[in-house]
VMD Tcl script that draws the C-alpha trace (Angstrom):
set ca {
  {0.00 0.00 0.00}
  {1.50 3.32 -1.06}
  {1.14 6.63 0.74}
  {-1.25 7.71 -2.02}
  {-3.96 5.35 -0.73}
  {-3.48 5.65 3.04}
  {-5.85 7.80 5.07}
  {-4.08 10.63 6.90}
  {-6.97 12.52 8.48}
  {-10.67 13.34 8.52}
  {-12.41 16.68 8.85}
  {-16.13 17.45 9.19}
  {-18.29 20.54 9.27}
  {-21.89 21.51 9.80}
  {-23.79 22.52 6.65}
  {-27.47 23.04 5.86}
  {-29.66 20.62 3.94}
  {-32.51 21.53 1.60}
  {-34.94 21.99 4.49}
  {-32.60 24.41 6.25}
  {-31.60 21.88 8.89}
  {-27.98 21.12 9.79}
  {-26.29 18.07 8.38}
  {-22.76 16.81 8.01}
  {-20.11 17.29 5.32}
  {-16.95 15.18 5.61}
  {-13.54 15.66 3.99}
  {-11.11 12.75 3.86}
  {-7.39 13.50 3.43}
  {-4.87 10.97 2.15}
  {-1.18 10.92 3.05}
  {-0.48 12.10 -0.49}
  {-2.47 15.28 0.24}
  {-5.41 14.28 -1.98}
  {-8.79 15.24 -0.55}
  {-12.33 14.01 -1.25}
  {-15.62 14.87 0.40}
  {-19.25 13.95 0.83}
  {-22.41 15.46 2.31}
  {-25.02 13.42 4.16}
  {-28.80 13.74 3.57}
  {-31.56 13.45 6.17}
  {-35.09 12.09 5.97}
  {-38.36 13.48 7.35}
  {-40.41 10.33 6.80}
  {-38.16 7.77 8.49}
  {-38.56 4.13 9.37}
  {-38.39 3.18 13.05}
  {-35.58 0.71 12.38}
  {-33.33 3.04 10.38}
  {-29.77 3.62 11.51}
  {-29.73 6.56 13.92}
  {-28.61 10.08 13.09}
  {-26.60 11.67 15.89}
  {-28.12 15.05 16.79}
  {-26.88 17.30 19.59}
  {-30.18 17.89 21.36}
  {-29.06 21.40 22.33}
  {-32.23 23.47 21.95}
  {-30.17 26.67 21.86}
  {-28.75 25.62 18.47}
  {-30.93 24.69 15.49}
  {-33.71 23.53 17.81}
  {-31.59 20.63 18.99}
  {-30.77 19.37 15.47}
  {-27.09 20.39 15.44}
  {-24.45 17.81 14.51}
  {-21.43 19.01 16.48}
  {-21.25 15.70 18.36}
  {-21.16 13.83 15.06}
  {-18.36 16.11 13.90}
  {-16.38 15.31 17.05}
  {-16.89 11.61 16.34}
  {-15.52 11.96 12.82}
  {-12.50 14.01 13.81}
  {-11.83 12.04 17.01}
  {-12.42 8.29 17.34}
  {-13.22 7.56 13.68}
  {-10.14 9.42 12.43}
  {-7.97 7.67 15.01}
  {-9.15 4.23 13.91}
  {-8.95 4.89 10.16}
  {-5.55 6.61 9.94}
  {-3.28 4.43 7.85}
  {-6.18 2.42 6.36}
  {-6.18 1.77 2.63}
  {-8.92 4.01 1.21}
  {-9.42 1.56 -1.66}
  {-10.51 -1.19 0.75}
  {-14.06 0.05 1.28}
  {-15.26 -3.09 3.05}
  {-12.45 -3.04 5.64}
  {-12.83 0.63 6.56}
  {-16.62 0.41 6.74}
  {-16.44 -2.61 9.03}
  {-13.83 -0.85 11.16}
  {-16.33 1.97 11.77}
  {-19.16 -0.48 12.46}
  {-17.01 -2.24 15.05}
  {-15.95 1.06 16.58}
  {-19.56 2.14 16.99}
  {-20.53 -1.22 18.48}
  {-24.30 -0.72 18.40}
  {-26.86 -2.39 16.11}
  {-28.17 0.96 14.84}
  {-24.99 3.09 14.81}
  {-26.43 5.05 17.70}
  {-23.13 5.82 19.44}
  {-21.22 7.58 16.65}
  {-24.24 8.27 14.44}
  {-25.07 6.92 11.00}
  {-24.63 10.44 9.64}
  {-21.00 10.55 10.82}
  {-20.21 7.02 9.64}
  {-21.89 7.41 6.26}
  {-20.16 10.72 5.55}
  {-16.79 9.03 6.00}
  {-17.86 5.97 4.02}
  {-19.00 8.07 1.04}
  {-15.92 10.30 1.15}
  {-13.70 7.22 1.13}
  {-15.43 5.87 -1.98}
  {-14.91 9.20 -3.71}
  {-11.24 9.29 -2.73}
  {-10.74 5.75 -4.04}
  {-12.23 6.71 -7.40}
  {-9.78 9.61 -7.69}
  {-6.83 7.45 -6.67}
  {-7.78 4.78 -9.20}
  {-8.46 7.35 -11.90}
  {-11.96 6.12 -12.72}
  {-15.45 7.62 -12.25}
  {-17.18 6.84 -8.96}
  {-19.77 4.58 -10.62}
  {-17.00 2.48 -12.16}
  {-14.93 2.40 -8.98}
  {-17.93 1.00 -7.09}
  {-19.46 -1.11 -9.84}
  {-16.68 -2.09 -12.22}
  {-16.85 -2.29 -15.99}
  {-20.39 -3.73 -15.83}
  {-21.76 -0.44 -14.45}
  {-23.57 0.64 -17.62}
  {-27.27 0.45 -16.68}
  {-28.81 3.88 -16.23}
  {-31.72 4.19 -13.78}
  {-35.32 4.82 -14.78}
  {-36.34 7.99 -12.89}
  {-39.47 8.22 -10.77}
  {-40.14 11.93 -10.40}
  {-42.18 13.22 -7.48}
  {-44.61 15.73 -9.00}
  {-47.32 16.00 -6.33}
  {-46.45 16.08 -2.62}
  {-48.51 15.28 0.44}
  {-48.12 13.62 3.82}
  {-45.05 14.77 5.76}
  {-43.52 16.37 2.67}
  {-46.06 19.15 2.15}
  {-48.92 21.02 3.74}
  {-51.42 19.95 1.11}
  {-54.75 18.14 1.20}
  {-53.18 14.79 0.36}
  {-52.65 11.91 2.79}
  {-50.32 10.11 0.40}
  {-46.77 11.42 0.44}
  {-45.59 11.08 -3.16}
  {-47.29 10.90 -6.53}
  {-44.58 10.23 -9.12}
  {-44.33 9.98 -12.88}
  {-42.27 7.25 -14.54}
  {-41.25 7.97 -18.17}
  {-41.01 4.28 -19.02}
  {-41.50 4.75 -22.75}
  {-38.43 6.94 -23.19}
  {-35.55 5.49 -25.24}
  {-32.76 7.18 -23.27}
  {-32.26 8.73 -19.84}
  {-31.99 12.17 -21.41}
  {-35.35 11.69 -23.12}
  {-36.84 10.33 -19.88}
  {-35.81 13.52 -18.13}
  {-37.38 15.56 -20.93}
  {-40.65 13.57 -20.74}
  {-40.74 14.20 -17.00}
  {-39.89 17.90 -17.18}
  {-42.53 18.55 -19.84}
  {-45.20 16.70 -17.86}
  {-44.19 18.57 -14.70}
  {-44.63 21.85 -16.61}
  {-48.06 20.67 -17.79}
  {-49.09 20.00 -14.18}
  {-48.04 23.52 -13.22}
  {-50.08 24.98 -16.07}
  {-53.20 22.95 -15.18}
  {-52.94 23.92 -11.52}
  {-52.45 27.57 -12.39}
  {-55.48 27.60 -14.67}
  {-57.53 25.89 -11.98}
  {-56.67 28.52 -9.41}
  {-54.50 26.20 -7.31}
  {-51.27 27.27 -5.67}
  {-48.12 26.06 -7.39}
  {-45.85 26.16 -4.35}
  {-43.70 23.05 -4.05}
  {-43.01 20.63 -1.21}
  {-39.74 19.33 0.22}
  {-38.96 17.25 -2.86}
  {-40.02 19.75 -5.49}
  {-43.48 18.37 -6.21}
  {-46.48 20.65 -6.21}
  {-48.65 20.72 -3.09}
  {-52.17 21.69 -4.17}
  {-55.20 21.44 -1.88}
  {-56.93 18.79 -4.00}
  {-60.26 17.26 -3.05}
  {-58.80 13.83 -2.30}
  {-55.93 11.49 -3.06}
  {-57.54 10.09 -6.19}
  {-57.78 13.58 -7.66}
  {-53.99 13.59 -7.77}
  {-53.96 10.58 -10.09}
  {-56.58 12.20 -12.31}
  {-54.51 15.38 -12.50}
  {-51.37 13.46 -13.48}
  {-53.17 11.59 -16.27}
  {-54.54 14.90 -17.56}
  {-51.04 16.41 -17.50}
  {-49.46 13.44 -19.28}
  {-51.94 13.86 -22.11}
  {-51.58 17.65 -22.13}
  {-47.83 17.23 -22.57}
  {-48.44 15.05 -25.62}
  {-47.72 11.66 -24.08}
  {-49.71 8.45 -23.68}
  {-50.59 7.43 -20.11}
  {-49.28 3.96 -19.38}
  {-47.24 3.72 -22.56}
  {-44.97 6.77 -22.47}
  {-45.43 7.77 -18.84}
  {-46.87 5.85 -15.89}
  {-47.60 6.62 -12.23}
  {-45.77 5.45 -9.12}
  {-47.10 6.02 -5.60}
  {-45.46 6.33 -2.21}
  {-48.33 6.62 0.27}
  {-45.84 6.37 3.19}
  {-48.65 4.64 5.06}
  {-46.82 4.58 8.39}
  {-47.66 8.28 8.68}
  {-51.42 7.61 8.70}
  {-51.71 3.94 9.66}
  {-51.69 2.17 13.01}
  {-52.91 -1.25 14.10}
  {-54.13 -2.15 10.63}
  {-56.32 0.99 10.40}
  {-55.50 3.76 7.92}
  {-56.80 7.26 8.53}
  {-57.33 9.13 5.25}
  {-59.29 11.90 6.94}
  {-56.93 14.58 5.62}
  {-58.47 14.12 2.19}
  {-61.91 13.28 3.51}
  {-61.87 9.53 2.89}
  {-62.17 8.43 6.52}
  {-60.69 5.42 8.30}
  {-60.01 2.29 6.25}
  {-59.01 -1.14 7.48}
  {-56.45 -3.30 5.71}
  {-59.05 -4.94 3.47}
  {-60.45 -1.57 2.41}
  {-56.94 -0.28 1.61}
  {-56.31 -3.35 -0.55}
  {-59.57 -2.68 -2.37}
  {-58.65 0.99 -2.85}
  {-55.32 0.08 -4.41}
  {-57.02 -2.49 -6.62}
  {-59.48 0.10 -7.92}
  {-56.70 2.59 -8.60}
  {-54.57 0.04 -10.42}
  {-57.57 -0.76 -12.63}
  {-58.32 2.92 -13.26}
  {-54.90 4.56 -13.59}
  {-51.56 3.60 -15.20}
  {-49.93 2.71 -11.86}
  {-46.78 0.58 -12.04}
  {-45.43 0.86 -8.49}
  {-46.70 1.29 -4.92}
  {-44.11 1.93 -2.21}
  {-45.01 1.64 1.47}
  {-48.68 1.07 0.75}
  {-49.03 -0.21 4.31}
  {-47.44 0.75 7.62}
  {-43.96 -0.43 8.52}
  {-45.30 -2.99 11.02}
  {-48.10 -4.27 8.77}
  {-46.35 -7.23 7.19}
  {-49.73 -8.82 6.47}
  {-50.78 -5.80 4.40}
  {-47.62 -5.98 2.29}
  {-47.98 -9.73 1.85}
  {-51.62 -9.49 0.80}
  {-50.92 -6.64 -1.64}
  {-48.10 -8.63 -3.21}
  {-50.27 -11.72 -3.50}
  {-53.11 -9.72 -5.05}
  {-51.21 -7.29 -7.29}
  {-47.56 -8.38 -7.41}
  {-47.93 -9.80 -10.90}
  {-49.27 -6.47 -12.17}
  {-47.24 -3.86 -10.31}
  {-44.10 -3.31 -8.30}
  {-44.80 -3.64 -4.57}
  {-41.93 -1.84 -2.86}
  {-40.78 -1.67 0.74}
  {-39.03 1.30 2.32}
  {-39.84 2.02 5.98}
  {-40.46 -1.69 6.47}
  {-37.09 -2.81 5.07}
  {-34.85 0.26 5.76}
  {-32.07 -0.98 3.42}
  {-31.23 -3.56 6.08}
  {-30.39 -7.10 4.87}
  {-32.06 -8.61 7.96}
  {-35.40 -6.96 7.25}
  {-35.06 -7.59 3.52}
  {-34.51 -11.29 4.22}
  {-37.64 -11.36 6.36}
  {-39.56 -9.76 3.48}
  {-38.17 -12.41 1.14}
  {-39.23 -15.22 3.49}
  {-42.76 -13.77 3.75}
  {-43.02 -12.89 0.04}
  {-44.05 -9.47 1.27}
  {-42.97 -7.47 -1.78}
  {-41.04 -7.72 -5.03}
  {-38.90 -4.58 -4.82}
  {-36.95 -2.60 -2.21}
  {-36.10 1.09 -1.93}
  {-32.42 1.70 -1.26}
  {-31.22 4.62 0.89}
  {-27.61 4.84 1.99}
  {-28.36 6.67 5.22}
  {-30.94 4.11 6.33}
  {-28.16 1.59 6.96}
  {-25.15 3.92 7.26}
  {-22.30 2.59 5.08}
  {-21.64 2.07 1.40}
  {-20.69 -1.57 2.04}
  {-23.94 -2.49 3.79}
  {-25.96 -0.73 1.11}
  {-24.20 -2.77 -1.58}
  {-25.01 -5.92 0.42}
  {-28.69 -4.96 0.55}
  {-28.83 -4.50 -3.22}
  {-27.00 -7.81 -3.78}
  {-29.54 -9.66 -1.62}
  {-32.42 -8.24 -3.65}
  {-30.72 -9.14 -6.91}
  {-30.11 -12.70 -5.68}
  {-33.87 -13.35 -5.49}
  {-34.76 -11.36 -8.59}
  {-36.24 -8.35 -6.81}
  {-36.00 -4.86 -8.23}
  {-34.29 -2.00 -6.45}
  {-34.68 1.76 -6.58}
  {-31.97 4.07 -5.22}
  {-33.49 7.03 -3.41}
  {-32.71 10.50 -2.15}
  {-34.08 11.89 1.14}
  {-36.40 14.83 1.72}
  {-33.57 16.75 3.39}
  {-30.96 16.72 0.63}
  {-27.70 18.40 -0.36}
  {-26.15 19.08 -3.75}
  {-24.03 15.95 -3.37}
  {-24.76 13.69 -6.36}
  {-23.28 10.48 -4.89}
  {-26.50 8.47 -5.29}
  {-26.53 9.04 -9.06}
  {-23.22 7.23 -9.40}
  {-24.32 4.66 -6.84}
  {-27.49 3.82 -8.77}
  {-25.42 3.13 -11.88}
  {-22.73 1.28 -9.92}
  {-25.14 -1.21 -8.38}
  {-27.25 -1.54 -11.56}
  {-30.39 -0.70 -9.63}
  {-32.31 0.18 -12.78}
  {-34.44 2.75 -10.94}
  {-33.86 5.99 -9.05}
  {-35.97 8.65 -7.40}
  {-34.57 12.08 -6.63}
  {-37.71 14.21 -6.49}
  {-39.23 16.54 -9.05}
  {-37.36 18.00 -12.04}
  {-37.09 21.10 -9.86}
  {-34.81 22.42 -7.05}
  {-31.05 22.30 -7.29}
  {-30.47 19.48 -4.82}
  {-32.77 17.23 -6.90}
  {-31.47 18.29 -10.30}
  {-27.87 17.68 -9.20}
  {-28.62 13.96 -9.20}
  {-30.53 13.87 -12.48}
  {-27.92 16.02 -14.22}
  {-25.16 13.72 -12.97}
  {-26.87 10.75 -14.65}
  {-26.94 12.81 -17.86}
  {-23.17 13.21 -17.52}
  {-22.75 9.48 -16.96}
  {-24.92 8.69 -19.98}
  {-22.75 10.96 -22.09}
  {-19.54 9.43 -20.75}
  {-20.70 5.86 -21.36}
  {-21.76 6.66 -24.92}
  {-22.80 3.55 -26.81}
  {-22.14 1.40 -23.75}
  {-25.02 3.06 -21.88}
  {-28.06 0.84 -21.30}
  {-31.47 2.30 -20.53}
  {-34.44 -0.05 -20.26}
  {-37.99 -0.10 -18.94}
  {-37.82 -2.12 -15.70}
  {-41.58 -2.70 -15.87}
  {-41.59 -4.19 -19.37}
  {-41.90 -7.75 -18.07}
  {-44.22 -6.98 -15.18}
}
mol new
graphics top color blue
foreach p $ca { graphics top sphere $p radius 0.5 }
foreach p [lrange $ca 0 end-1] q [lrange $ca 1 end] { graphics top cylinder $p $q radius 0.2 }
display resetview
């Protein structure tokens, strides 16, 4: 191991995410003097079993959300353990941090501190090896570009709208290239804005860039999207489809789902299954993520049994990018796809393991941003590296969202004829 690949030091600082809350940026320094950095996102709608962010709890600073303790962890114990480590051995340095933390949920040092170092190390390794990050992580086979799911209407915890469901997304599955997919999405997003404006609705956007209108009910959002797809000159279901993330943990408990925000009352598990069935029959829906609460394994299993041959049934809060929970989902046949978020598990290595487990059983994966984002575009490279085939980064709006989409455009250009872009729902 040469001095050019050995870690010399780590630095961290407090920055602001897209919601104006503090988060962590980490800089890794090699003995050669080379530096690489990463910024860590933060979620608003989080699963109970996610790895734990370390927050200061000092109400005199940022309402208790400061990350000075996480910074001390990076620059103190983590730096002490990793000095001299080979930055190109991602697995070894990630496991060294996991062992140092010593808790099942990274609660001592914080998943935000550990992930910032893990991501910065991957970036440094790509510079040392002289290859793009997606190739450093994924090798020569990293050529599959992700199909974007763009959040165009926000509700739930992501916006103060009349919608119980958190995300209504468009999927440009008929596009021949990623660049064209982005164009399909941007044009449809513009059509939604125009329709809302003409209808007298506000066109303010939520945390992830989607519009947050006070619609009559959740179903009205699907009707609006279909109208916008057609207004933009596309065919619903053929050029552009719909994906949903109800984030049902935010309105479900004990098998009962309260859709009172949009005036639909309290529904039991059976009624929710029926609602999804009606929507799938009525609208070009190809994916439902977190259609039931994170503890409602029966709901997921019944939805998969009923609709899994027609749509993608995806877990997020229920699986939290954790191989143990994903394995349980596999054993129960509770879904056929898993959302992948680096900060849910806390290291690059464990995230790769989660994707590999899904691939082993033929399940789809979608790499995802968080509602509290930065301009760091790491997940764009990561989605290509692990051949996820799908990615969601929010609306084609707001700089922290566009940074990811624009990075995939750069990767597509760099790959040239080697780039692969396919419809992951073609064989559904």
